[in-house]
N, C-alpha and C positions, 0 to 999 in steps of 0.2 A: 845570651845562654849558649854553651857550647853544644855540639851534636850529641856528645855523651850524656850530658845532663838532660836535653830534650828527649833523648831515648829513654833514659831512666823515668822521666816523668810520664811518658806514655805507658811505660811497663807497670809503674806503680798504680797508675789509674785503672788499666786493665785488671790487674790483680785484685784491687780493692773491690771492683764491681764484681768480680767472678766469685768472691767469697760473701757477697752481700746475702742477707736472709732472704728466703723464698717469699714470693708475694702471698698475701693473705690468701688469695684463691689458690688452691691446691692445683699444682701442674700435673698433667697426665703422666702415668708411669707405664713405660713400655716394657716389652719383655726382654729388651736388649739395650745397651747404651747406643745412642744415634749420633752419627755424624752427617751433617748437612753439607752436601757437596755443592750447593748451588745458593750461597748466601752473598747477596750484594751488599757491600760495606755501607753502613749508615753514616751519618755525619758526626756521631759521637760514640765513645765506648759505651756509654749508658744505653744507647738505643740499640747498639749491636747485641748487648746481653739481655736486654728486656725481652726481645722475641724469643731468644734461646730459652730462658727461664720459663716464660709463659707456655711455651709448646713442649717443654720437657725434653729438650734436646742437649745432648751432652758436650758436642763439639760442632765447630763449622769450619768449612773451607771458604774463606773470604774471596769474592771476586771484586777486583778493584782495577781502575785505570792507573797504569803507572806512569809516574812523572819523574824522570831522573833528577830534576832540579828541586824536588821536595819529596825525597823518599821515605821520609818518617810519617807515621800515622798508623791506625789500628790495622791496616792491612800489611804494611811494610815492616813495621818494627816487630821484633820477636814476640808473638803473642803469648798469652797466657795458655794454659792447658785447655781452655774452651775454644781457643782459635789456633790450632796446631798447624795451619797451613794456609796459603793463599796462592791464587792465580793472577796473572797480569794480563791486562789487555792494553792496546793501543790502536789507533786508527791505521789499518793495514793498507789503506789506499794512499797513504802519505810516505814520502821519501823518509829513510831512515827508521822505517818500522822495525825491521829486523834487528837493527842495533839496539833499539829501546827494549825489545823482548829479550835479547841476549843479556843486557845489563840487569833486566828483571830477575832472570834466572840465577844470574851471579849474586844478586841481592837476596835470594832466597825463595823466590817464587817456585812452586811446585809444578806449575803448568800455565798454558795460555788460555785465556778466556775470561769471560765469555766473548767470543768473537762475532759480533753482529754489525756487519756492514753491508751496503748494498752492491754486493758483488756475486759473481757466480761461484758455486762451490768449487767448480773446476777451472777457474780463471787464474791468470798469472799471479794476482795478489795472494790467493790462498795457497797456491802451489808453493811459493816461497815460504809461507808459514809451515807448511807440511815438511819441507826439507829441513827447515830450522829446527822444528820440533823432533825430528828423527835425530838430528846432529847433536841436540842438547839432551835427548832422552827424557823429554817430558810431554804429557798428553795435551791435546788441544781440544778445547770445549767449543762446540759450534752450534750457533743458532740457525736452524733451517726453517725459513719461512717463505712462503709463496704468495700469501694473500694478505693485503693490508687490512688493519684493524685499529681501533682507536688509539691504542697504546704504542703501536708500531706500524705506521703507514708504510707501505712499500714492501718489497721483497729483500730478503737477507740470505746469503749463501744459497742461491736458487739451484735447483737442479738435483734434488735428492733422488729422483727415480733413476738417474744415470751416475750416481756417487760410487757405484761398484768399480767404475774405471779408476777412481782416486784410491780406493782400498787396495786394488791391485798394484796401482803404480807407485804406492808408498807403503810397502809391508812393514817398514820399521817404524812408522808413525802410529802412534795410539790416538785414535780418534773417539772422542765423547760426543754423541748425537744429543740434541735437545731441540725443544720447540715444536709448533704445531705441524709443520711439514712432515717431520719425522713421526711423530706420533699418530697423525691421521693416517699416514701410510702403513700402518700395521694391518689395515683392512685392504684386500685386494680390490675392492670396489671403489676406492677413493680416486677422484679425478679432479681434485682442487676446486670443488664446487663450493666449499665452505671451511673456515678454519677449523671448527670444531664439530665434525661430524657426530651423529648420534645413531643409536640402533645397533644391532648384532654385528660383530665382527665376521667378515668373510676371510677365511684361512688364506695364506698366501700372499699376504701384503708385502710390499717391497722392503719395508723397515725389518719386518720379522725375518725374512730371507737374508737380509745383509747381516743382521747378527748371528744367524746360523752359519753362513757361509765364510765370514771373514773373522779371523781370530783377532785383528786389530781394531774392531769396532766394538765400542761400548755405549751405553746410553745412560742418561740421568733422567731419573722419575721426578721431574720438578715441574712446578707451575700448574696452571689449569690445563695446559696441553696434555701433559702426562695423566693427570687425574682424570680428565675426561675421557682419554683413550681406555684407561683401565678400568672405568666404571660402567663402561657400554655393555660387557657381556662377561658376566662372572665366571662361566665356565671356561671361556677363552682365556681370561685373565689368570686363573689359577694354573692352566697349562703353559701359558706364556712365561710366567714368573718362574715356573718350575725348570722349563727348558733353558731358560737364559738366567738361572740364578747366580751364575759366576760373572755375568757381564753387564749386570745393572746396578745402580746404586741410587739411594735416595737423595733427593734436593727439594728444597722448599720453593725458591724464587718467589717468596711471598712478600706483599707489601705491607702487611698489618704491623702495628708497632709494638704489641704486646703478647704475641703468640697465641691469641684468642680471637682475632678478627677486627680489633679495634683500630681506630684511625682513619683520617680522611681519605688516604691514598687507597686503602682496601675497601672503600665504600664509595668510589667514584665510578664515573661511567667509563673509565679506562680499564675496569676490571670486568671480566666476563660475568654476567648476571648470577650464573650459578656459584660463583665464589664470593660474592660481595658480602662482607660482614662476617667472613670466615677466615679461619688461619689455613692457608694451603697446606702447610707442614702438617698440621694435625689432621686434616681431611685425608691426606695421602697415607699417613702412617696407620690411620683407623683402616683404610682400605687395604694396605698391605698386611696388617694384622689379620683381617678376615679372610684373606686370600692366600696365605701361606702357613707352613708349620713355623714353630719357633726357631729352628735351625736355619731354614731358609730366610725367615725374617732377619735374623742376625747378620747373614751375608749381605743381603740388599741394604742394610742401614748402618753396618759397621765394618764388617770384614773386608768386603770387596774394595772399598775405597782406602783402607789402610794398605791392602795388597798393592793396589795401583800406584800409589803415591810413596810407597816405602816407608810407612809411618809405624811407629811400634804401637800395637794394639793393647 
């Protein structure tokens, strides 16, 4: 089969599922269309779409590891309206990573990510990525983690507390922050004591300051990490979302299969207990609905992502 026919087959499959009837159980209706900026590509188009339909999500930015030798698939083929964009990742510790990421952008990737490798955030591997992202004018989505946990032992992009140096050194690079080290550090009393701290937020946290001080830093509100942080202190959350309403965007980073918390992956011990059996996307969209006005909600779940990636809203 030729590449053209393969591509046509992928597109036809995606399109067919995109117009499939909604499931019998009614999906939630949000006050705005929603784009999920942190959606890891599933193994089939059917699984990609089942989560979106179940959670009431309009569109998604697919995160996928890019392989130049096999560029076709739900992430790399021109997606349906439900999947208007994708980010590419590769192991940035390996030789040739910059060439692979460049090829991905030429193939249509709108950004780099999620980059989750055991390196320092200010180390030489990531500095090369920051330079390339500025050159190609695409954002880079970074997983900041200091503490090991069942789903991700070890540290990734360590050093969030000194990341201001990178934001200063690479002013043309657009950074998107994600994961527990970033979100735990919205509170000034965080000292890497646990991945998901609880209790009231102490104002003046590193992450909050970085968002305020550097126009090239953005953040994605995905996974248990963001949901946990934004669930700790309702008054702080309302103020935080309002102050940073132009710099935050919604993401799911959810393991569930149906947009409702189903499936073995979302019910395993690799998932934080507070999120087992729940759809992260739905839980965070409920939280954002309760914590913002409708105009701000629309920015967080729709407008900001489109503006960052140059998509037509």
